[in-house]
C-alpha positions in Angstrom: -37.5 3.3 -41.8 -36.2 0.4 -39.8 -32.7 0.8 -38.4 -30.4 -2.1 -37.9 -28.8 -2.2 -34.5 -25.3 -3.4 -34.2 -24.0 -4.7 -30.8 -20.3 -4.7 -30.1 -18.7 -7.7 -28.5 -18.0 -5.8 -25.4 -21.6 -4.8 -24.9 -22.6 -8.4 -25.3 -20.0 -9.5 -22.8 -21.2 -6.8 -20.4 -24.8 -8.1 -20.8 -23.7 -11.7 -20.2 -21.7 -10.7 -17.1 -24.7 -8.9 -15.7 -27.0 -11.9 -16.4 -24.5 -14.4 -14.9 -23.9 -12.2 -11.8 -27.6 -11.9 -11.3 -28.3 -15.6 -11.7 -25.4 -16.5 -9.3 -26.6 -13.9 -6.8 -30.1 -15.3 -6.8 -28.7 -18.8 -5.9 -26.9 -17.7 -2.7 -28.8 -17.8 0.5 -28.6 -14.7 2.7 -29.6 -14.0 6.3 -33.3 -13.0 5.9 -33.0 -10.1 8.4 -30.3 -8.5 6.2 -31.5 -9.7 2.8 -32.9 -6.3 1.6 -29.6 -4.5 2.5 -27.5 -7.2 0.9 -29.8 -7.4 -2.2 -29.4 -3.6 -2.7 -25.6 -3.8 -2.4 -25.4 -6.7 -4.8 -27.5 -4.9 -7.4 -25.3 -1.9 -7.1 -22.1 -4.0 -7.4 -23.4 -5.8 -10.4 -24.3 -2.5 -12.0 -20.7 -1.3 -11.4 -19.2 -4.4 -12.9 -21.3 -4.0 -16.0 -19.9 -0.5 -16.6 -16.3 -1.5 -15.7 -16.2 0.5 -12.4 -14.1 -2.1 -10.7 -13.0 -0.1 -7.7 -16.5 0.8 -6.7 -17.7 -2.8 -7.2 -14.8 -4.1 -5.1 -15.9 -1.7 -2.3 -19.5 -2.8 -2.5 -18.5 -6.5 -2.4 -16.3 -5.8 0.6 -19.3 -4.3 2.3 -21.5 -7.2 1.4 -19.0 -9.7 2.8 -19.1 -7.9 6.2 -22.8 -8.8 6.4 -22.7 -12.1 4.5 -19.3 -13.7 5.1 -20.1 -17.0 3.5 -21.3 -15.5 0.2 -19.2 -17.4 -2.3 -20.4 -15.5 -5.3 -19.5 -12.2 -3.7 -16.0 -13.5 -3.0 -15.6 -14.6 -6.6 -16.9 -11.3 -7.9 -14.6 -9.3 -5.6 -11.7 -11.5 -6.8 -12.6 -10.6 -10.4 -12.7 -6.9 -9.4 -9.3 -7.2 -7.7 -7.8 -8.9 -10.7 -9.1 -6.2 -13.0 -7.6 -3.6 -10.6 -4.2 -5.4 -10.7 -4.4 -6.7 -7.1 -3.4 -10.3 -7.8 -2.6 -10.9 -4.2 -6.1 -9.8 -3.1 -7.7 -11.9 -5.9 -5.7 -14.9 -4.8 -6.7 -14.4 -1.2 -10.3 -14.3 -2.1 -9.9 -17.4 -4.3 -8.3 -19.3 -1.4 -11.2 -18.2 0.9 -13.7 -19.5 -1.7 -11.9 -22.8 -1.8 -12.1 -23.1 2.0 -15.8 -22.2 2.0 -16.6 -24.7 -0.8 -14.8 -27.4 1.1 -16.8 -26.5 4.3 -20.1 -26.6 2.4 -19.2 -29.8 0.5 -19.5 -28.1 -2.8 -15.9 -28.1 -3.9 -16.2 -30.5 -6.9 -18.8 -28.6 -8.8 -17.0 -25.3 -8.5 -13.4 -26.4 -8.7 -12.9 -25.6 -12.4 -14.1 -22.0 -11.9 -11.9 -21.6 -8.9 -8.8 -23.0 -10.7 -9.4 -20.5 -13.6 -9.7 -17.5 -11.1 -6.5 -18.7 -9.3 -4.7 -19.2 -12.7 -5.7 -15.7 -13.8 -4.3 -14.2 -10.5 -1.0 -16.0 -11.1 -0.9 -15.0 -14.8 -1.5 -11.3 -13.9 1.4 -11.5 -11.4 3.7 -12.9 -14.1 3.8 -16.5 -12.7 2.9 -18.2 -16.0 4.2 -21.6 -15.1 1.8 -21.9 -12.1 -1.0 -20.4 -14.2 -0.5 -23.0 -16.9 -0.4 -25.8 -14.4 -3.7 -24.7 -12.9 -5.4 -24.3 -16.2 -4.3 -27.8 -17.2 -5.8 -29.1 -13.9 -9.1 -27.4 -14.9 -8.9 -29.0 -18.4 -8.5 -32.4 -16.8 -11.6 -31.8 -14.7 -13.6 -30.5 -17.7 -12.0 -31.8 -20.9 -14.9 -30.9 -23.2 -15.1 -27.3 -22.2 -13.3 -25.6 -25.1 -12.8 -22.1 -23.6 -10.3 -23.7 -21.2 -8.2 -24.7 -24.1 -8.3 -21.2 -25.4 -7.3 -19.8 -22.0 -4.4 -22.2 -21.9 -3.2 -21.2 -25.4 -3.5 -17.5 -24.6 -1.6 -17.9 -21.3 1.2 -19.8 -23.1 1.4 -17.1 -25.8 1.5 -14.4 -23.1 4.3 -16.3 -21.4 6.3 -16.5 -24.6 5.7 -12.8 -25.3 6.7 -11.9 -21.7 10.0 -13.8 -22.2 10.7 -11.9 -25.4 10.1 -8.5 -23.7 12.6 -9.3 -20.9 
C-alpha cells in the first residue's frame, strides 16, 4: 500500500533555506589552508539554521568570521540568526559590514536588494516601521518585478498599523 507523504510549508521552507545556504556557501572563496575547518563550521551552522537553532548557528558563524572575515554569506546568515534572536542591533551591524564588504569588492549592485531587505527587517523588528518601509521601497525600485518585495512591503505596513493600534 502506497502512502501519500504530505510536506508542511515549514519543512519546505527549511529545505529551501538549507539549499540556498549551501549554494551561497559554495560560491564564497575561502583561504585554502583553513578551508576544511571553515567548511565543517559552515555545514554545522547550516544544519543549525535548518532546525531553527539560531543561537548555536550565530555562535558558529561568529567562529567562521574569525577565520574568514570577508565571508559575506556568513555575515548575512549571522544577521539572519541575530534577527531571529531579537538582536536587531547586531543584525544591523552585520548588514552594515556586508555593505562595506560589497562596496570594497565591487559587488554592491547585485546584492543591494538582499541587503536592503535584511536591513529593513532589522528596523522592522526594532519597531522602526517608517525606516523599514522606506528601505523596502528602495528595494522595489531596484527590482520592480520581484513580487515577494511587494508582499514584504504590504506585511510591514500592516504590522505598522497593528503596532499603532496596540499602543
